[in-house]
FIMI-103839 format. One line per field, with one value per atom (N, C-alpha, C): residue number from 1; chain; x, y, z. Coordinates in Angstrom, 1 decimal, always signed. Last residue first. Example, Ala and Ser with C-alpha at 12.3 -4.5 7.8 and 13.67 -1.06 7.14 Angstrom:
<pts>
k = (2 2 2 1 1 1) $
c = (A A A A A A) $
xx = (+12.8 +13.7 +12.9 +13.2 +12.3 +13.2) $
yy = (-2.2 -1.1 +0.0 -5.7 -4.5 -3.3) $
zz = (+7.1 +7.1 +7.9 +7.8 +7.8 +7.8) $
</pts>
This chain:
<pts>
k = (82 82 82 81 81 81 80 80 80 79 79 79 78 78 78 77 77 77 76 76 76 75 75 75 74 74 74 73 73 73 72 72 72 71 71 71 70 70 70 69 69 69 68 68 68 67 67 67 66 66 66 65 65 65 64 64 64 63 63 63 62 62 62 61 61 61 60 60 60 59 59 59 58 58 58 57 57 57 56 56 56 55 55 55 54 54 54 53 53 53 52 52 52 51 51 51 50 50 50 49 49 49 48 48 48 47 47 47 46 46 46 45 45 45 44 44 44 43 43 43 42 42 42 41 41 41 40 40 40 39 39 39 38 38 38 37 37 37 36 36 36 35 35 35 34 34 34 33 33 33 32 32 32 31 31 31 30 30 30 29 29 29 28 28 28 27 27 27 26 26 26 25 25 25 24 24 24 23 23 23 22 22 22 21 21 21 20 20 20 19 19 19 18 18 18 17 17 17 16 16 16 15 15 15 14 14 14 13 13 13 12 12 12 11 11 11 10 10 10 9 9 9 8 8 8 7 7 7 6 6 6 5 5 5 4 4 4 3 3 3 2 2 2 1 1 1) $
c = (A A A A A A A A A A A A A A A A A A A A A A A A A A A A A A A A A A A A A A A A A A A A A A A A A A A A A A A A A A A A A A A A A A A A A A A A A A A A A A A A A A A A A A A A A A A A A A A A A A A A A A A A A A A A A A A A A A A A A A A A A A A A A A A A A A A A A A A A A A A A A A A A A A A A A A A A A A A A A A A A A A A A A A A A A A A A A A A A A A A A A A A A A A A A A A A A A A A A A A A A A A A A A A A A A A A A A A A A A A A A A A A A A A A A A A A A A A A A A A A A A A A A A A) $
xx = (-7.1 -6.6 -7.1 -6.5 -7.0 -6.4 -7.4 -6.6 -7.2 -7.7 -8.3 -7.4 -6.7 -6.0 -6.6 -8.8 -8.0 -7.3 -9.6 -10.6 -9.9 -7.2 -7.9 -8.9 -6.7 -5.8 -6.5 -8.9 -8.8 -7.8 -8.2 -9.5 -9.4 -5.9 -5.9 -7.1 -6.8 -5.9 -5.8 -8.4 -9.0 -8.1 -6.5 -7.6 -8.2 -4.9 -4.3 -5.4 -6.8 -6.2 -5.6 -7.4 -8.5 -7.9 -4.9 -5.5 -6.5 -4.7 -3.7 -4.3 -6.9 -6.9 -5.9 -6.1 -7.3 -7.3 -3.9 -3.7 -4.9 -5.2 -4.2 -3.9 -6.7 -7.4 -6.4 -4.6 -5.6 -6.3 -3.5 -2.7 -3.6 -5.6 -5.1 -4.3 -5.6 -6.8 -6.4 -3.2 -3.4 -4.6 -3.6 -2.5 -2.7 -5.6 -5.9 -4.8 -4.3 -5.4 -5.7 -2.4 -2.0 -3.1 -4.5 -3.2 -2.8 -7.1 -7.0 -5.6 -7.2 -8.3 -8.0 -5.0 -5.1 -6.2 -4.8 -4.7 -4.7 -5.0 -6.0 -5.9 -2.8 -4.1 -5.1 +0.1 -0.7 -2.1 +1.9 +0.9 +0.3 +3.6 +4.1 +3.1 +2.0 +3.0 +3.5 +0.3 -0.3 +0.7 +0.8 +1.5 +0.9 -2.2 -1.1 -0.4 -2.7 -3.2 -2.0 -2.6 -1.9 -2.5 -3.8 -4.4 -3.7 -2.2 -3.4 -4.1 -0.1 +0.2 -1.1 -1.1 -0.9 -0.7 +0.6 -0.6 -0.1 +2.9 +1.7 +0.5 +4.8 +4.2 +2.9 +3.9 +4.8 +4.1 +3.8 +3.3 +4.3 +3.1 +3.8 +3.2 +1.3 +2.7 +3.5 -1.0 -1.0 +0.3 -1.0 -0.3 -0.3 -1.9 -2.9 -2.3 +0.3 -0.4 -1.4 +1.0 +1.9 +1.2 -1.2 -0.8 +0.1 -1.0 -2.2 -1.9 +1.5 +1.3 +0.1 +0.8 +1.8 +1.8 -1.0 -1.4 -0.4 +0.8 -0.3 -0.9 +2.4 +3.0 +1.9 +0.6 +1.2 +1.8 +0.0 -1.1 -0.5 +2.5 +2.0 +0.8 +2.5 +3.5 +3.1 +0.4 +0.3 +1.3 +1.5 +0.3 +0.1 +3.6 +3.9 +2.7 +2.1 +2.9 +3.3 +0.8 +0.0 +0.9) $
yy = (-12.8 -12.0 -12.3 -14.1 -14.5 -13.7 -13.3 -12.9 -13.3 -15.9 -14.9 -14.6 -16.6 -16.6 -15.5 -16.3 -17.6 -17.7 -13.7 -14.8 -16.1 -12.3 -12.1 -13.3 -12.9 -13.4 -13.3 -11.6 -13.0 -13.6 -8.9 -9.5 -11.0 -8.6 -8.5 -9.1 -8.8 -9.8 -9.8 -6.5 -7.8 -8.9 -4.5 -4.7 -6.0 -4.9 -5.1 -5.3 -4.4 -5.7 -5.9 -1.7 -2.7 -4.1 -0.6 -0.4 -1.5 -1.2 -1.8 -1.7 +0.2 -1.2 -1.8 +2.9 +2.3 +0.8 +3.0 +3.1 +2.6 +2.7 +1.7 +1.8 +5.1 +3.8 +2.7 +7.0 +7.0 +5.6 +6.6 +6.4 +6.2 +7.3 +5.9 +5.6 +10.1 +9.2 +7.7 +10.8 +11.0 +10.1 +10.2 +9.5 +9.7 +12.0 +10.6 +9.8 +14.4 +14.1 +12.6 +14.3 +14.4 +14.0 +12.8 +13.2 +13.2 +12.1 +13.0 +13.5 +10.3 +11.3 +12.3 +8.6 +9.7 +10.7 +6.5 +7.9 +9.0 +4.1 +4.4 +5.8 +4.1 +4.3 +4.7 +6.0 +4.7 +5.1 +8.5 +8.1 +6.8 +9.3 +8.5 +8.0 +10.7 +9.8 +8.8 +12.4 +11.3 +10.3 +13.4 +13.4 +12.2 +14.5 +13.6 +13.8 +18.0 +16.7 +15.8 +20.1 +19.5 +18.2 +21.0 +21.4 +20.7 +20.3 +19.5 +19.9 +22.3 +20.9 +20.1 +25.3 +24.5 +23.0 +26.8 +26.2 +25.5 +27.9 +28.8 +28.1 +25.8 +26.2 +27.0 +25.3 +24.9 +25.2 +26.6 +26.5 +26.1 +27.0 +26.1 +26.0 +28.6 +29.2 +28.3 +27.2 +28.2 +28.8 +23.7 +24.9 +26.0 +21.3 +22.4 +23.7 +19.6 +19.7 +20.9 +19.8 +20.2 +20.5 +18.5 +19.9 +20.5 +16.0 +16.8 +18.3 +15.2 +15.2 +16.1 +15.2 +16.2 +16.3 +13.1 +14.4 +15.5 +11.0 +11.4 +12.8 +11.0 +11.3 +11.7 +10.2 +11.5 +11.9 +7.6 +8.6 +10.0 +6.4 +6.6 +7.6 +6.3 +7.1 +7.4 +4.6 +6.0 +6.9 +2.3 +2.9 +4.3 +1.8 +2.2 +2.8 +1.2 +2.3 +2.8 -1.2 +0.0 +1.3) $
zz = (+18.7 +19.8 +21.1 +15.7 +17.0 +18.1 +12.5 +13.6 +14.9 +10.0 +10.9 +12.1 +7.2 +8.4 +9.4 +5.3 +5.4 +6.7 +5.6 +5.7 +5.9 +5.1 +6.4 +6.6 +2.5 +3.5 +4.9 +1.3 +1.2 +2.2 +2.0 +2.5 +2.4 +0.5 +2.0 +2.6 -2.1 -1.6 +0.0 -2.2 -2.4 -1.8 -1.8 -0.9 -1.0 -4.2 -2.8 -1.8 -6.1 -6.1 -4.7 -5.6 -5.4 -5.4 -6.3 -5.0 -4.7 -9.1 -8.1 -6.7 -10.0 -10.2 -9.2 -9.5 -8.8 -8.9 -11.2 -9.8 -9.0 -13.7 -13.3 -11.8 -13.6 -13.7 -13.2 -13.6 -12.5 -12.5 -16.1 -14.9 -13.7 -17.8 -17.8 -16.5 -17.2 -16.8 -16.8 -18.2 -16.8 -16.4 -20.9 -20.2 -18.7 -21.5 -21.6 -20.9 -21.2 -20.3 -20.4 -23.3 -21.9 -21.0 -25.6 -25.3 -23.9 -26.6 -25.6 -25.2 -28.8 -28.6 -27.6 -28.8 -29.8 -29.6 -27.1 -26.5 -27.6 -28.5 -27.5 -27.0 -30.3 -30.8 -29.7 -29.0 -29.3 -29.7 -30.7 -29.7 -30.0 -32.8 -31.7 -30.7 -34.7 -35.1 -34.1 -33.4 -34.2 -34.6 -30.2 -31.5 -32.3 -28.6 -28.8 -30.1 -27.6 -28.0 -28.3 -24.8 -25.9 -26.3 -22.5 -23.8 -25.0 -20.4 -20.6 -21.9 -20.6 -20.9 -21.2 -22.2 -21.1 -21.4 -25.0 -24.4 -23.1 -26.2 -26.0 -25.4 -26.2 -27.5 -27.3 -22.9 -24.0 -25.3 -19.6 -21.0 -21.9 -16.4 -17.3 -18.6 -15.1 -15.4 -16.3 -14.6 -15.7 -16.0 -14.2 -13.8 -14.9 -15.1 -15.0 -14.5 -15.0 -16.2 -16.2 -12.3 -13.3 -14.6 -11.0 -10.7 -11.8 -12.2 -12.4 -12.2 -11.0 -12.5 -12.9 -8.3 -8.8 -10.4 -8.3 -7.9 -8.4 -9.0 -9.9 -9.6 -6.8 -8.1 -9.1 -4.9 -4.8 -6.1 -5.9 -5.8 -5.7 -5.5 -6.9 -6.9 -2.7 -3.5 -4.9 -2.3 -1.8 -2.5 -3.5 -4.1 -3.6 -1.7 -3.1 -3.8 +0.5 +0.5 -0.9 +0.0 +0.0 +0.0) $
</pts>
């Protein structure tokens, strides 16, 4: 779970950086840039930076749910006797 927390902080920083009005490239903020049609995979052609951030968020949620599910299964198999 610690690495998931670290990934969450990295995602938060990525969102902050992409929406920072002081950070502009080629006259636009990062979130306004579309993908390069030459290098971008097919799935992200619609959104560019925003699509990559959304994909990262989905992968982070998947990892978090996987850890929680595994912890619940371990708890059921090995109940804590106090």
